[in-house]
C-alpha positions in Angstrom: -44.0 -4.5 71.7 -40.8 -5.5 73.5 -41.0 -8.9 71.8 -41.5 -7.4 68.4 -38.5 -5.0 69.0 -36.3 -8.0 70.0 -37.3 -9.9 66.8 -36.6 -6.8 64.7 -33.1 -6.4 66.3 -32.4 -10.1 65.8 -33.4 -10.1 62.1 -31.3 -6.9 61.6 -28.3 -8.5 63.1 -28.9 -11.8 61.2 -29.2 -9.9 57.9 -26.1 -7.8 58.6 -24.1 -11.0 59.3 -25.3 -12.6 56.1 -24.3 -9.6 54.1 -20.9 -9.6 55.8 -20.5 -13.3 54.9 -20.9 -12.6 51.2 -17.8 -13.3 49.2 -16.2 -10.3 47.6 -16.7 -9.9 43.8 -13.6 -11.3 42.1 -12.3 -9.4 39.1 -9.7 -11.0 36.9 -7.7 -8.4 35.1 -5.6 -9.7 32.1 -3.0 -7.4 30.7 0.5 -7.7 29.1 1.9 -7.0 32.6 4.8 -9.4 32.4 6.3 -7.5 29.4 9.6 -5.7 29.7 8.0 -3.0 27.6 7.1 -0.5 30.3 4.2 0.8 28.3 2.3 -2.4 29.0 3.2 -2.0 32.7 1.7 1.5 32.7 -1.5 0.1 31.1 -1.9 -2.4 34.0 -1.3 0.3 36.6 -3.8 2.7 35.0 -6.4 -0.1 34.5 -6.2 -1.0 38.2 -6.7 2.6 39.2 -9.7 3.0 36.8 -11.3 -0.2 38.1 -10.9 0.9 41.7 -12.5 4.3 40.7 -15.3 2.5 39.0 -16.1 0.3 42.0 -16.1 3.3 44.3 -18.3 5.1 41.8 -20.8 2.3 42.2 -20.7 2.7 46.0 -18.5 -0.3 46.7 -15.7 -0.4 49.2 -12.3 -2.2 48.8 -13.5 -5.1 50.9 -16.4 -5.7 48.6 -14.3 -6.8 45.7 -10.8 -8.1 44.8 -8.7 -7.5 41.6 -6.4 -10.3 40.6 -4.0 -8.9 38.0 -2.5 -11.6 35.8 -0.6 -11.8 32.5 -3.0 -12.0 29.5 -1.2 -15.2 28.5 -2.7 -17.3 31.3 -3.0 -20.1 28.7 0.6 -21.2 28.6 2.8 -22.2 25.7 2.7 -25.9 26.6 -1.0 -26.1 26.1 -0.8 -24.2 22.8 1.7 -26.8 21.7 0.3 -30.1 22.9 -3.3 -29.4 24.0 -3.0 -31.5 27.1 -5.6 -30.7 29.7 -3.2 -30.7 32.6 -1.5 -27.7 31.1 -4.7 -25.7 31.1 -5.4 -26.2 34.8 -4.0 -22.8 35.9 -6.0 -20.8 33.4 -9.2 -22.9 34.0 -9.0 -22.2 37.8 -8.4 -18.5 37.3 -11.4 -18.1 35.1 -13.7 -20.4 37.1 -13.0 -18.4 40.3 -13.7 -15.1 38.7 -17.0 -13.1 38.6 -15.8 -10.9 35.9 -12.9 -11.0 33.4 -11.4 -7.7 32.0 -8.9 -7.8 29.2 -7.0 -4.5 29.4 -5.0 -2.6 26.8 -2.7 -5.2 25.2 -3.0 -6.4 21.6 -5.1 -9.4 22.6 -6.2 -10.2 19.0 -2.9 -10.2 17.2 -2.5 -13.1 14.8 -0.1 -11.9 12.1 3.2 -13.0 13.8 2.0 -13.5 17.4 -0.1 -16.2 19.1 -2.1 -13.8 21.3 -5.2 -14.5 19.3 -5.3 -18.2 20.2 -4.5 -17.6 23.9 -7.3 -15.0 24.0 -9.7 -17.3 22.2 -9.0 -20.3 24.6 -9.5 -18.0 27.6 -12.9 -17.0 26.1 -13.7 -20.6 25.6 -13.2 -21.1 29.3 -15.3 -17.9 30.1 -18.1 -19.3 27.9 -17.9 -22.7 29.7 -18.2 -21.1 33.2 -20.5 -18.3 32.0 -18.2 -15.6 33.3 -18.9 -12.1 31.7 -16.0 -10.5 29.8 -15.0 -6.9 29.0 -12.3 -5.9 26.6 -11.1 -2.4 27.5 -9.1 -0.3 25.0 -7.4 -3.3 23.4 -5.2 -3.2 20.3 -6.8 -4.6 17.2 -5.0 -6.0 14.1 -6.3 -5.7 10.6 -9.5 -7.7 9.9 -9.0 -10.4 7.3 -12.1 -12.5 7.0 -10.4 -15.1 4.8 -7.7 -15.7 7.4 -8.4 -18.7 9.6 -6.7 -17.2 12.6 -8.8 -14.0 12.3 -12.0 -16.1 12.0 -11.0 -18.0 15.2 -10.7 -14.9 17.3 -13.8 -13.3 15.6 -15.9 -16.2 16.6 -14.7 -16.2 20.2 -15.2 -12.4 20.6 -18.8 -12.9 19.7 -19.6 -15.4 22.4 -22.6 -14.3 24.5 -20.4 -13.9 27.6 -18.5 -11.0 25.9 -20.4 -7.9 26.9 -18.2 -5.1 25.5 -15.2 -4.6 23.3 -13.5 -1.2 23.1 -10.4 -0.4 21.1 -7.8 2.4 21.2 -7.0 2.1 17.5 -8.6 0.1 14.6 -12.3 0.6 15.1 -13.1 -0.3 11.5 -11.7 -3.7 11.9 -13.6 -4.1 15.2 -16.8 -3.2 13.4 -16.1 -6.0 10.9 -15.6 -8.4 13.7 -18.9 -7.7 15.4 -21.5 -10.3 14.6 -23.9 -10.0 17.5 -26.3 -7.1 17.6 -26.1 -6.7 21.3 -22.3 -6.6 21.5 -21.2 -3.2 22.7 -18.3 -1.8 20.7 -16.6 1.6 20.8 -13.4 3.5 20.1 -11.9 4.9 23.3 -8.8 6.5 24.7 -5.9 4.4 26.1 -5.9 4.0 29.9 -2.4 5.5 29.9 -3.9 8.9 29.2 -4.3 9.0 33.0 -0.6 8.2 33.6 0.0 11.8 34.7 -2.4 11.4 37.6 -1.8 7.7 38.5 2.0 8.0 38.3 2.2 11.5 39.7 4.6 10.7 42.6 7.2 9.4 40.2 7.5 12.4 38.0 10.8 14.4 38.1 11.3 18.2 38.1 12.8 19.8 35.0 16.3 21.1 35.8 18.7 23.6 34.1 18.1 26.4 31.7 18.4 24.4 28.5 15.4 22.5 27.2 15.7 18.7 27.2 14.8 16.4 24.4 14.1 12.6 24.8 14.7 10.3 21.9 12.9 6.9 22.6 14.4 4.4 20.2 13.0 1.1 19.0 14.7 -2.2 18.1 16.8 -2.1 14.9 14.5 -4.3 12.8 11.2 -2.9 13.9 10.5 -1.0 10.7 11.9 -3.7 8.4 9.8 -6.4 10.2 6.7 -4.3 9.5 7.4 -3.9 5.8 9.2 -0.5 5.7 12.4 0.2 3.9 14.2 1.4 7.0 17.0 -1.1 7.7 19.1 -1.2 10.9 22.0 0.7 9.2 19.7 3.5 8.2 18.1 3.5 11.7 21.6 3.8 13.3 22.5 6.7 11.2 19.2 8.4 11.8 19.1 8.3 15.6 22.8 9.2 16.0 22.3 12.0 13.5 19.2 13.2 15.2 21.0 13.3 18.5 23.7 15.5 17.0 21.1 17.8 15.3 19.3 18.5 18.6 22.6 19.0 20.4 23.7 21.5 17.7 20.4 23.4 18.1 21.2 24.0 21.8 19.2 21.3 23.5 20.2 18.7 26.1 19.5 15.5 24.2 19.2 12.0 25.7 18.4 8.6 24.2 16.4 5.9 26.1 14.1 3.0 25.5 10.7 1.8 26.6 12.4 -1.1 28.3 12.2 -3.9 25.6 15.5 -5.8 25.6 15.7 -5.5 21.8 15.4 -1.7 22.1 18.1 -1.6 24.7 20.4 -3.8 22.5 20.0 -1.3 19.7 20.7 1.6 22.1 23.9 -0.1 23.0 24.8 -0.3 19.4 24.2 3.4 18.9 26.8 4.0 21.7 29.3 1.5 20.4 29.1 2.0 16.7 27.5 5.3 16.0 29.2 7.7 18.4 26.3 8.4 20.8 27.9 9.4 24.2 27.2 6.7 26.8 26.4 9.5 29.3 23.5 10.5 27.1 22.1 7.0 26.8 19.7 6.0 29.6 19.8 2.2 30.0 18.0 -0.2 32.3 14.5 1.1 32.0 12.9 -1.9 33.7 9.9 -0.5 35.7 7.1 1.9 34.8 8.5 4.4 37.4 11.7 4.5 35.3 10.1 5.6 32.0 7.7 8.1 33.7 10.6 9.6 35.6 12.7 10.1 32.4 9.8 11.4 30.3 8.6 13.9 32.9 12.0 15.7 32.7 11.8 16.4 28.9 10.3 19.4 27.1 9.9 17.4 23.9 9.9 13.7 22.9 10.6 11.8 19.7 9.4 8.2 19.8 8.4 5.1 17.8 6.6 3.0 20.3 3.1 4.1 21.2 3.1 4.6 25.0 6.0 7.1 25.3 3.8 9.3 23.1 0.7 8.6 25.2 2.5 9.2 28.5 4.0 12.4 27.1 0.5 13.5 26.1 -0.9 12.8 29.5 1.8 15.0 31.0 1.2 17.6 28.3 4.7 17.2 26.8 4.8 17.7 23.0 5.9 14.6 21.1 6.3 13.5 17.5 6.3 9.8 16.5 7.8 7.8 13.7 5.2 5.5 12.2 6.1 1.8 12.0 2.6 0.6 12.9 -0.8 2.1 12.2 -1.8 2.1 15.9 0.6 5.0 16.3 -1.2 7.1 13.7 -4.5 6.1 15.2 -3.7 7.5 18.6 -2.3 10.8 17.4 -5.4 11.2 15.1 -7.7 10.7 18.0 -6.0 13.4 20.1 -6.0 15.9 17.2 -2.3 15.7 16.5 -2.2 13.3 13.6 0.2 15.6 11.7 2.8 14.9 14.4 3.3 11.4 13.1 5.9 11.0 10.4 5.5 8.1 7.9 8.6 5.8 7.6 9.2 6.9 4.0 9.4 10.5 5.0 11.7 10.2 8.0 14.6 12.6 7.9 16.8 14.2 10.6 15.9 17.8 9.8 12.2 17.0 9.2 11.9 15.3 12.6 13.8 18.0 14.4 11.7 20.8 12.8 8.4 19.0 13.5 9.3 18.6 17.2 10.2 22.2 17.5 6.9 23.2 16.0 5.1 20.8 18.4 6.9 22.4 21.3 5.9 25.8 20.2 2.2 24.7 19.9 2.1 22.8 23.2 -0.5 20.1 24.1 -4.2 20.6 24.8 -6.2 17.9 26.5 -9.5 16.7 25.2 -11.2 15.7 28.5 -14.1 14.1 26.7 -11.8 11.8 24.8 -9.7 11.0 27.8 -12.8 10.1 29.8 -14.1 7.7 27.2 -12.0 4.8 28.4 -13.3 5.2 31.9 -16.9 5.8 30.9 -17.1 2.6 28.9 -15.2 0.6 31.5 -17.6 1.8 34.2 -20.8 1.0 32.3 -19.4 -2.4 31.2 -18.6 -3.4 34.8 -21.8 -1.9 36.1 -24.0 -3.8 33.6 -22.0 -7.1 34.0 -22.3 -7.0 37.8 -25.9 -5.7 37.6 -25.1 -2.6 39.6 -26.4 1.0 39.3 -25.0 4.5 38.9 -23.6 6.9 36.4 -19.9 7.4 35.6 -17.9 10.2 37.3 -17.2 13.4 35.4 -13.6 14.1 34.4 -13.0 16.2 37.5 -14.6 13.6 39.8 -12.5 10.8 38.3 -9.3 12.6 38.9 -10.3 13.1 42.5 -11.0 9.4 42.9 -8.2 7.8 41.0 -5.9 6.0 43.5 -2.2 6.5 42.9 0.3 3.8 41.9 2.3 3.0 45.0 5.4 1.7 43.2 6.9 -1.6 42.2 7.9 -3.7 45.2 11.3 -5.4 45.4 10.0 -8.8 44.6 8.1 -7.7 41.4 11.1 -5.6 40.3 13.3 -8.7 40.5 10.8 -10.7 38.6 10.7 -8.1 35.8 14.5 -8.3 35.5 14.4 -12.1 35.4 11.8 -12.1 32.7 13.7 -9.6 30.7 17.0 -11.5 30.9 15.3 -14.8 30.0 13.8 -13.2 26.9 17.3 -11.9 26.0 18.7 -15.4 26.6 16.0 -17.0 24.5 16.7 -14.6 21.7 20.5 -15.3 21.9 19.9 -19.1 21.9 17.6 -18.9 18.8 20.2 -16.8 17.0 22.9 -19.4 17.9 20.7 -22.2 16.6 20.0 -20.3 13.4 23.7 -19.6 12.9 24.5 -23.3 13.4 21.9 -24.3 10.8 23.3 -21.7 8.4 26.8 -23.0 8.9 25.7 -26.6 8.2 23.9 -25.4 5.1 27.0 -23.5 4.0 29.2 -26.6 4.3 26.7 -28.6 2.4 26.5 -26.0 -0.4 30.3 -25.8 -0.6 30.5 -29.6 -0.9 27.8 -29.7 -3.6 29.4 -26.8 -5.5 32.8 -28.6 -5.4 31.2 -31.8 -6.7 29.5 -29.9 -9.4 32.8 -28.3 -10.5 34.5 -31.7 -10.5 31.8 -33.1 -12.8 32.1 -30.2 -15.2 35.9 -30.7 -15.3 35.5 -34.4 -16.1 33.0 -33.5 -18.9 
């Protein structure tokens, strides 16, 4: 009996050591985290919190897994340009080392005027090569155009067997058209940022003063025009400055800010310099997600164009109206039951927007917990099935109790965010200079040709 007991203890210790020696599950999270658009940064923070909650929900401890959060564009520009294998080494290693790849939030399929689609497709090629399961969680989807070669490319890649699940926050109809595998799970869900109120709770600010405060979140001057709307920069300048004065005249404290994009901040500067907006009412240097959350939490109402100020406002139950320059904006507001708080570009007017926001503020915001939970429920089941685990997803109340808070952007990462933002600004400046130089050369050539033509006509 003593011998049997010793053997039993030995086997127990041996099994325990073997379990302890098992490598942790490696999750590769791909988001648009390196963007100076703080909405993308909030997506990353909320995705990380939701993944931690899901792993805990499955009975796993932090030491049982790791989350490597990387920029979705792990396939670099050099490889896109020249297709040399050495330029793919970083992306290849990241995928090869992963046990699960999760694409979170960003517009991973965009092909109209971005190259996201090809970077995503190449990443999926690697996942297919190394048989790494993939989940797309609440990603943005562009219009499906089956005749478009770029669209066909991303559609084929999304239907690889390694792709277990694709959920979108907006264009579900296009996702349905992309689906070609019967066993591919697809769904419409909420955006992860609907949990920003909880995840970012420590960075919210208290409302101060007797007057109600309004936040106007502006977008770059050409955003509407670039998306086919007749709303040129001059009209945008007159609108935002006029809207500021309208709210001020109605007795509100009104401030203008951005979501952090350098083009948005350049336009905000123009509103101050050329359209009479007081610099004291313009909130510059929104560089971190803590910045945008801190500002938005102080407002009683928000007017925005970009999607995530509206989503974060919703999460904090702050009424907002949005100006539609992209269908994804309408899609979110429809999903939360406030589609009428989106104003089409052709209907934008100062009084209309001010009146609509006041109505929204009078109505308030009610949360649909079932809709909010959808992004977590699908993320949980996707991870569970991909890792062959068990369990049922948390209820809404349980999830809130188990969502870890965002601890803040450390100094190194904050510096990197600024560097990336400045480099994008420099890149934009250089491109504009190059374009101006070409136009000047063309102008000189046209003048010379025009002069020669006149001389020939005189001789004739």
